[in-house]
DOPA-414873 format. One record per residue (C-alpha): residue in one letter; y, x, z; chain. Coordinates in steps of 0.001 Angstrom, whole numbers, plus 500000, padded with zeros to 6 digits. Last residue first. Layout:
<loses>
+---------+--------+--------+--------+--------+
: residuo :      v :      u :      w : cadena :
+---------+--------+--------+--------+--------+
:       A :      Y :      X :      Z :      A :
...
+---------+--------+--------+--------+--------+
</loses>
This chain:
<loses>
+---------+--------+--------+--------+--------+
: residuo :      v :      u :      w : cadena :
+---------+--------+--------+--------+--------+
:       X : 580257 : 330149 : 488028 :      A :
:       X : 581635 : 326779 : 487956 :      A :
:       X : 580451 : 325070 : 484694 :      A :
:       X : 577582 : 327267 : 484001 :      A :
:       X : 576206 : 326477 : 487321 :      A :
:       X : 575689 : 329615 : 489771 :      A :
:       X : 577409 : 327928 : 492683 :      A :
:       X : 578947 : 330297 : 495387 :      A :
:       X : 582481 : 329314 : 494606 :      A :
:       X : 581443 : 325817 : 494080 :      A :
:       X : 579582 : 325282 : 497464 :      A :
:       X : 582243 : 326580 : 500029 :      A :
:       X : 584970 : 324561 : 498168 :      A :
:       X : 582908 : 321313 : 498293 :      A :
:       X : 582337 : 321890 : 501975 :      A :
:       X : 586181 : 322683 : 502840 :      A :
:       X : 587309 : 319919 : 500644 :      A :
:       X : 585097 : 317511 : 502306 :      A :
:       X : 586394 : 318457 : 505485 :      A :
:       X : 590036 : 317928 : 504367 :      A :
:       X : 589289 : 314473 : 502684 :      A :
:       X : 587372 : 313277 : 505848 :      A :
:       X : 590317 : 314518 : 507872 :      A :
:       X : 592751 : 312208 : 506090 :      A :
:       X : 590397 : 309300 : 506599 :      A :
:       X : 589608 : 309935 : 510199 :      A :
:       X : 593226 : 310617 : 511096 :      A :
:       X : 594412 : 307236 : 509621 :      A :
:       X : 591482 : 305214 : 511336 :      A :
:       X : 592446 : 307161 : 514478 :      A :
:       X : 595491 : 304861 : 514288 :      A :
:       X : 593202 : 301666 : 514844 :      A :
:       X : 594783 : 300963 : 518135 :      A :
:       X : 598215 : 300728 : 516222 :      A :
:       X : 597016 : 298198 : 513519 :      A :
:       X : 596076 : 299316 : 510240 :      A :
:       X : 598017 : 298217 : 507275 :      A :
:       X : 599276 : 301946 : 506977 :      A :
:       X : 595734 : 302996 : 506207 :      A :
:       X : 595762 : 301385 : 502903 :      A :
:       X : 599153 : 302353 : 501772 :      A :
:       X : 598752 : 305938 : 502904 :      A :
:       X : 595469 : 306231 : 500960 :      A :
:       X : 597298 : 304834 : 497888 :      A :
:       X : 600080 : 307452 : 498458 :      A :
:       X : 597431 : 310080 : 498991 :      A :
:       X : 595466 : 309573 : 495925 :      A :
:       X : 598903 : 309381 : 493608 :      A :
:       X : 600435 : 311955 : 495197 :      A :
:       X : 597246 : 314175 : 494515 :      A :
:       X : 597069 : 313176 : 490946 :      A :
:       X : 600790 : 313876 : 490141 :      A :
:       X : 600863 : 317143 : 491878 :      A :
:       X : 597907 : 318485 : 490541 :      A :
:       X : 598959 : 317469 : 487162 :      A :
:       X : 602368 : 318988 : 487640 :      A :
:       X : 600953 : 322212 : 488589 :      A :
:       X : 598928 : 322331 : 485662 :      A :
:       X : 601620 : 321244 : 483633 :      A :
:       X : 603702 : 324239 : 484951 :      A :
:       X : 600941 : 326629 : 483858 :      A :
:       X : 600860 : 325297 : 480436 :      A :
:       X : 601793 : 328543 : 478480 :      A :
:       X : 598777 : 330415 : 479898 :      A :
:       X : 596427 : 327781 : 478871 :      A :
:       X : 594779 : 326082 : 481615 :      A :
:       X : 596569 : 322788 : 481123 :      A :
:       X : 594686 : 322715 : 477732 :      A :
:       X : 591432 : 323486 : 478944 :      A :
:       X : 591535 : 320971 : 481764 :      A :
:       X : 592492 : 318100 : 479580 :      A :
:       X : 590462 : 318944 : 476583 :      A :
:       X : 587083 : 319492 : 478016 :      A :
:       X : 584868 : 318742 : 475144 :      A :
:       X : 587480 : 320103 : 472652 :      A :
:       X : 587817 : 323201 : 474507 :      A :
:       X : 591593 : 324245 : 473885 :      A :
:       X : 591905 : 328165 : 473535 :      A :
:       X : 589779 : 331392 : 473585 :      A :
:       X : 590918 : 332113 : 477271 :      A :
:       X : 589369 : 328734 : 478728 :      A :
:       X : 587157 : 330363 : 481420 :      A :
:       X : 589938 : 332901 : 482038 :      A :
:       X : 592599 : 330249 : 482523 :      A :
:       X : 590347 : 328084 : 484879 :      A :
:       X : 589915 : 331084 : 487062 :      A :
:       X : 593458 : 332028 : 486978 :      A :
:       X : 594398 : 328182 : 487765 :      A :
:       X : 592115 : 328450 : 490786 :      A :
:       X : 593627 : 331532 : 491840 :      A :
:       X : 597256 : 330187 : 491577 :      A :
:       X : 596493 : 326969 : 493377 :      A :
:       X : 594509 : 328816 : 496470 :      A :
:       X : 597329 : 331231 : 496591 :      A :
:       X : 600024 : 328294 : 497094 :      A :
:       X : 597879 : 326557 : 499700 :      A :
:       X : 596738 : 329477 : 501677 :      A :
:       X : 600260 : 330753 : 502035 :      A :
:       X : 601846 : 327548 : 502969 :      A :
:       X : 599016 : 326989 : 505538 :      A :
:       X : 599472 : 330332 : 506701 :      A :
:       X : 602960 : 329914 : 507807 :      A :
:       X : 602605 : 326461 : 509191 :      A :
:       X : 600068 : 327507 : 511216 :      A :
:       X : 602667 : 329719 : 513612 :      A :
:       X : 604677 : 326584 : 513916 :      A :
:       X : 601710 : 324495 : 515178 :      A :
:       X : 600610 : 327348 : 517739 :      A :
:       X : 603982 : 328043 : 519160 :      A :
:       X : 604089 : 331835 : 519879 :      A :
:       X : 604699 : 333312 : 516606 :      A :
:       X : 603795 : 336743 : 516621 :      A :
:       X : 599988 : 336129 : 517229 :      A :
:       X : 598158 : 333479 : 515089 :      A :
:       X : 600693 : 333126 : 512225 :      A :
:       X : 602362 : 336331 : 512101 :      A :
:       X : 599213 : 338197 : 512713 :      A :
:       X : 597418 : 336357 : 510200 :      A :
:       X : 600053 : 336669 : 507441 :      A :
:       X : 600556 : 340316 : 508003 :      A :
:       X : 596873 : 341262 : 507781 :      A :
:       X : 596263 : 339063 : 504700 :      A :
:       X : 599394 : 340488 : 502769 :      A :
:       X : 597799 : 343922 : 503575 :      A :
:       X : 594472 : 342905 : 502190 :      A :
:       X : 596369 : 341741 : 498917 :      A :
:       X : 598400 : 344746 : 498888 :      A :
:       X : 595548 : 346994 : 498885 :      A :
:       X : 593256 : 344943 : 496254 :      A :
:       X : 595925 : 344816 : 493945 :      A :
:       X : 596991 : 348291 : 494073 :      A :
:       X : 593570 : 350151 : 493938 :      A :
:       X : 595451 : 353382 : 494144 :      A :
:       X : 594394 : 355864 : 491234 :      A :
:       X : 592693 : 359177 : 492644 :      A :
:       X : 595300 : 362265 : 492871 :      A :
:       X : 593891 : 363804 : 496025 :      A :
:       X : 596932 : 362072 : 497955 :      A :
:       X : 595593 : 358607 : 496457 :      A :
:       X : 591943 : 359514 : 497717 :      A :
:       X : 593232 : 359920 : 501288 :      A :
:       X : 595784 : 357056 : 501603 :      A :
:       X : 593305 : 354359 : 500630 :      A :
:       X : 590568 : 355480 : 502942 :      A :
:       X : 592974 : 356336 : 505556 :      A :
:       X : 594351 : 352744 : 505595 :      A :
:       X : 591062 : 351262 : 505875 :      A :
:       X : 590213 : 353458 : 508780 :      A :
:       X : 593345 : 352428 : 510454 :      A :
:       X : 592860 : 348887 : 509766 :      A :
:       X : 589348 : 348804 : 511422 :      A :
:       X : 590856 : 350379 : 514394 :      A :
:       X : 593488 : 347831 : 514618 :      A :
:       X : 590730 : 345098 : 514183 :      A :
:       X : 588591 : 346695 : 516643 :      A :
:       X : 591761 : 347211 : 519070 :      A :
:       X : 592413 : 343416 : 518633 :      A :
:       X : 588490 : 342595 : 519194 :      A :
:       X : 588425 : 344477 : 522678 :      A :
:       X : 591782 : 343018 : 523942 :      A :
:       X : 590871 : 339493 : 523324 :      A :
:       X : 587406 : 339897 : 524985 :      A :
:       X : 589049 : 341687 : 527883 :      A :
:       X : 591460 : 338729 : 528329 :      A :
:       X : 588473 : 336549 : 528811 :      A :
:       X : 588344 : 333359 : 526699 :      A :
:       X : 588458 : 329852 : 527711 :      A :
:       X : 587196 : 327617 : 524805 :      A :
:       X : 590087 : 325655 : 522874 :      A :
:       X : 590506 : 321797 : 523224 :      A :
:       X : 593570 : 320270 : 521091 :      A :
:       X : 595307 : 316997 : 522079 :      A :
:       X : 597660 : 315687 : 519200 :      A :
:       X : 601226 : 316557 : 518697 :      A :
:       X : 600599 : 318890 : 515803 :      A :
:       X : 598106 : 320955 : 517958 :      A :
:       X : 598268 : 320170 : 521596 :      A :
:       X : 597276 : 321614 : 525128 :      A :
:       X : 597269 : 325294 : 524016 :      A :
:       X : 595009 : 327370 : 526134 :      A :
:       X : 596783 : 330576 : 525483 :      A :
:       X : 593567 : 332291 : 525598 :      A :
:       X : 592070 : 330204 : 522601 :      A :
:       X : 595227 : 330921 : 520612 :      A :
:       X : 594303 : 334815 : 521097 :      A :
:       X : 590795 : 334141 : 520443 :      A :
:       X : 591735 : 332712 : 517244 :      A :
:       X : 594109 : 335615 : 516282 :      A :
:       X : 591645 : 338102 : 516964 :      A :
:       X : 589311 : 336358 : 514941 :      A :
:       X : 591407 : 336204 : 512029 :      A :
:       X : 592181 : 339912 : 512199 :      A :
:       X : 588525 : 340875 : 512526 :      A :
:       X : 587299 : 339045 : 509414 :      A :
:       X : 589547 : 340482 : 506576 :      A :
:       X : 589703 : 343954 : 508294 :      A :
:       X : 585939 : 343997 : 508844 :      A :
:       X : 585459 : 343055 : 505481 :      A :
:       X : 587536 : 345946 : 503983 :      A :
:       X : 585862 : 348362 : 506042 :      A :
:       X : 582456 : 347066 : 504855 :      A :
:       X : 583302 : 347425 : 500940 :      A :
:       X : 580070 : 345905 : 499919 :      A :
:       X : 578072 : 346032 : 496631 :      A :
:       X : 576185 : 343252 : 495065 :      A :
:       X : 578986 : 342500 : 492473 :      A :
:       X : 579301 : 346399 : 492187 :      A :
:       X : 582950 : 347550 : 492925 :      A :
:       X : 584842 : 348711 : 489617 :      A :
:       X : 588324 : 347722 : 490738 :      A :
:       X : 588004 : 344103 : 489359 :      A :
:       X : 584731 : 343927 : 491552 :      A :
:       X : 586890 : 344911 : 494551 :      A :
:       X : 589647 : 342345 : 493636 :      A :
:       X : 587201 : 339518 : 493431 :      A :
:       X : 585622 : 340561 : 496954 :      A :
:       X : 589094 : 340282 : 498423 :      A :
:       X : 589647 : 337022 : 496871 :      A :
:       X : 586684 : 335604 : 498437 :      A :
:       X : 587166 : 337409 : 501862 :      A :
:       X : 590766 : 335815 : 502003 :      A :
:       X : 589448 : 332308 : 500806 :      A :
:       X : 586647 : 332554 : 503630 :      A :
:       X : 589205 : 333496 : 506363 :      A :
:       X : 591374 : 330594 : 505105 :      A :
:       X : 588336 : 328354 : 505654 :      A :
:       X : 587524 : 329504 : 508922 :      A :
:       X : 591073 : 328910 : 510001 :      A :
:       X : 590431 : 325399 : 508563 :      A :
:       X : 587257 : 324846 : 510669 :      A :
:       X : 589118 : 326085 : 513855 :      A :
:       X : 591831 : 323702 : 513692 :      A :
:       X : 590294 : 320830 : 512081 :      A :
:       X : 587328 : 320783 : 514634 :      A :
:       X : 589920 : 320698 : 517279 :      A :
:       X : 591732 : 317774 : 515893 :      A :
:       X : 588798 : 315820 : 515574 :      A :
:       X : 587541 : 316398 : 518870 :      A :
:       X : 590890 : 315945 : 520517 :      A :
:       X : 591175 : 312502 : 518706 :      A :
:       X : 588071 : 311098 : 520457 :      A :
:       X : 584816 : 312991 : 521275 :      A :
:       X : 582276 : 310360 : 520677 :      A :
:       X : 584046 : 307999 : 518157 :      A :
:       X : 585974 : 310744 : 516564 :      A :
:       X : 582908 : 312915 : 516028 :      A :
:       X : 581083 : 309874 : 514592 :      A :
:       X : 584137 : 309058 : 512503 :      A :
:       X : 584087 : 312704 : 511069 :      A :
:       X : 580234 : 312325 : 510556 :      A :
:       X : 580578 : 308889 : 508736 :      A :
:       X : 583305 : 310126 : 506459 :      A :
:       X : 581285 : 313602 : 505729 :      A :
:       X : 578179 : 311533 : 504787 :      A :
:       X : 580313 : 308878 : 502497 :      A :
:       X : 581909 : 311724 : 500828 :      A :
:       X : 578877 : 313716 : 500018 :      A :
:       X : 576931 : 311255 : 497794 :      A :
:       X : 579685 : 310656 : 495152 :      A :
:       X : 581695 : 313797 : 494305 :      A :
:       X : 579193 : 316503 : 495887 :      A :
:       X : 576263 : 314739 : 494746 :      A :
:       X : 577445 : 313854 : 491342 :      A :
:       X : 578409 : 317683 : 490656 :      A :
:       X : 576486 : 318360 : 487282 :      A :
:       X : 577346 : 314935 : 486104 :      A :
:       X : 581295 : 315163 : 486976 :      A :
:       X : 581513 : 318703 : 485331 :      A :
:       X : 580151 : 317566 : 482268 :      A :
:       X : 582044 : 314682 : 482310 :      A :
:       X : 585212 : 316193 : 482312 :      A :
:       X : 587825 : 317004 : 485102 :      A :
:       X : 585709 : 316489 : 488109 :      A :
:       X : 584165 : 319777 : 489468 :      A :
:       X : 586708 : 322840 : 488774 :      A :
:       X : 589652 : 320736 : 488293 :      A :
:       X : 588797 : 319285 : 491688 :      A :
:       X : 589714 : 322096 : 493590 :      A :
:       X : 593341 : 321737 : 492114 :      A :
:       X : 593650 : 318385 : 493798 :      A :
:       X : 593063 : 319961 : 497127 :      A :
:       X : 595720 : 322536 : 496512 :      A :
:       X : 598004 : 319516 : 495309 :      A :
:       X : 597790 : 317876 : 498678 :      A :
:       X : 598571 : 320986 : 500457 :      A :
:       X : 601209 : 322425 : 498008 :      A :
:       X : 604277 : 320066 : 497015 :      A :
:       X : 603295 : 317222 : 499363 :      A :
:       X : 602030 : 319055 : 502421 :      A :
:       X : 604301 : 322054 : 502405 :      A :
:       X : 607515 : 319933 : 501430 :      A :
:       X : 606717 : 317759 : 504391 :      A :
:       X : 606182 : 320737 : 506729 :      A :
:       X : 609344 : 322361 : 505622 :      A :
:       X : 611420 : 319365 : 506185 :      A :
:       X : 610046 : 318771 : 509590 :      A :
:       X : 610522 : 322107 : 510790 :      A :
:       X : 613881 : 322427 : 509578 :      A :
:       X : 614828 : 319208 : 511682 :      A :
:       X : 613188 : 320785 : 514547 :      A :
:       X : 615347 : 323798 : 514368 :      A :
:       X : 615464 : 327856 : 513114 :      A :
:       X : 611713 : 327954 : 513062 :      A :
:       X : 611094 : 325986 : 509965 :      A :
:       X : 613022 : 328587 : 508102 :      A :
:       X : 610970 : 331308 : 508972 :      A :
:       X : 607876 : 329337 : 507770 :      A :
:       X : 609576 : 328698 : 504516 :      A :
:       X : 610752 : 332427 : 504073 :      A :
:       X : 607493 : 333730 : 505425 :      A :
:       X : 605304 : 331584 : 503258 :      A :
:       X : 607432 : 332131 : 499850 :      A :
:       X : 607253 : 336122 : 500551 :      A :
:       X : 603550 : 335891 : 501027 :      A :
:       X : 603258 : 334003 : 497798 :      A :
:       X : 605482 : 336198 : 495823 :      A :
:       X : 603698 : 339355 : 497033 :      A :
:       X : 600041 : 338097 : 496582 :      A :
:       X : 599603 : 335535 : 493657 :      A :
:       X : 603110 : 336561 : 492164 :      A :
:       X : 602241 : 340355 : 492304 :      A :
:       X : 598834 : 339546 : 490749 :      A :
:       X : 600505 : 337662 : 488035 :      A :
:       X : 603030 : 340035 : 486998 :      A :
:       X : 600423 : 342756 : 487271 :      A :
:       X : 597868 : 340992 : 485102 :      A :
:       X : 594673 : 338788 : 485664 :      A :
:       X : 592802 : 340021 : 488719 :      A :
:       X : 594306 : 343383 : 488601 :      A :
:       X : 592386 : 346693 : 488639 :      A :
:       X : 592333 : 347052 : 484988 :      A :
:       X : 589255 : 348891 : 483466 :      A :
:       X : 588021 : 345909 : 481515 :      A :
:       X : 591424 : 344869 : 479674 :      A :
:       X : 590509 : 341271 : 479895 :      A :
:       X : 590379 : 341160 : 483458 :      A :
:       X : 586862 : 340981 : 485269 :      A :
:       X : 587608 : 339708 : 488674 :      A :
:       X : 588256 : 336007 : 487543 :      A :
:       X : 584597 : 335671 : 486334 :      A :
:       X : 583276 : 337497 : 489569 :      A :
:       X : 584910 : 334710 : 491369 :      A :
+---------+--------+--------+--------+--------+
</loses>
């Protein structure tokens, strides 16, 4: 992520530029709040928003990850295990979890692992903003980290305390959590936010430049977490807010990473990726991700739709295998020091 964080202007505190960063932070937040809010108005609206999110954002955001590891021969060779060796392992593990624990195990793993995946993305982008603002690569903004991690933890403990029986119509298991623990984590999260706010306000009052990009991003993370896990009582409808936010944000962030990598122009050895990563071709990047994901999931849907009703878990297993594989690969590549991904 440090490659994205260092903007062309050197001393800028944006990841890329003010217009791009405002779209990444404010625009994506507004999109998630608008669509999530619309989904709360009626069951029909909820269904429409879910389908739009899945086909236009969720599936393409997984496809965008593969622009990091599978869009040219060099990347494919460098990530052979992630692309070919890991999927069968994840499939067997996912099928095994379903066989042993049923659909409830699969749904529970998905909900909690995805929440961790969301949080790690926020942490990664927060760190990128810190470095864009001059923070050393090995340095830490401990208070910001506390805010980024404590609010999702509060939200998950709150959801666990609710003891929701279902998530997206499938059974969900949650550990029983003492009310005192939820309150303690909530107080810690709010205290961290208070300290963090004071750390931002005090230098600004003394005339120091405000770290606008990082400040807006952390605040958007707080707003989205509170809305998704605490303010919206229904677990599924609350999830929809943060899922839209995560998907759209991820696609933009990956494009920014690729755009910086190919800022000198089209690379003949990586022609497709470098071409769609040019500033004027951002729409082609989105359409490429949409086209590839639509083709993949349409094919997957055709194959699994042939299964008999008793084999319905096969549909869930295959789709969750793709999700879990994405979580693992994403965790690996953003920490990788390979020249093709770092």
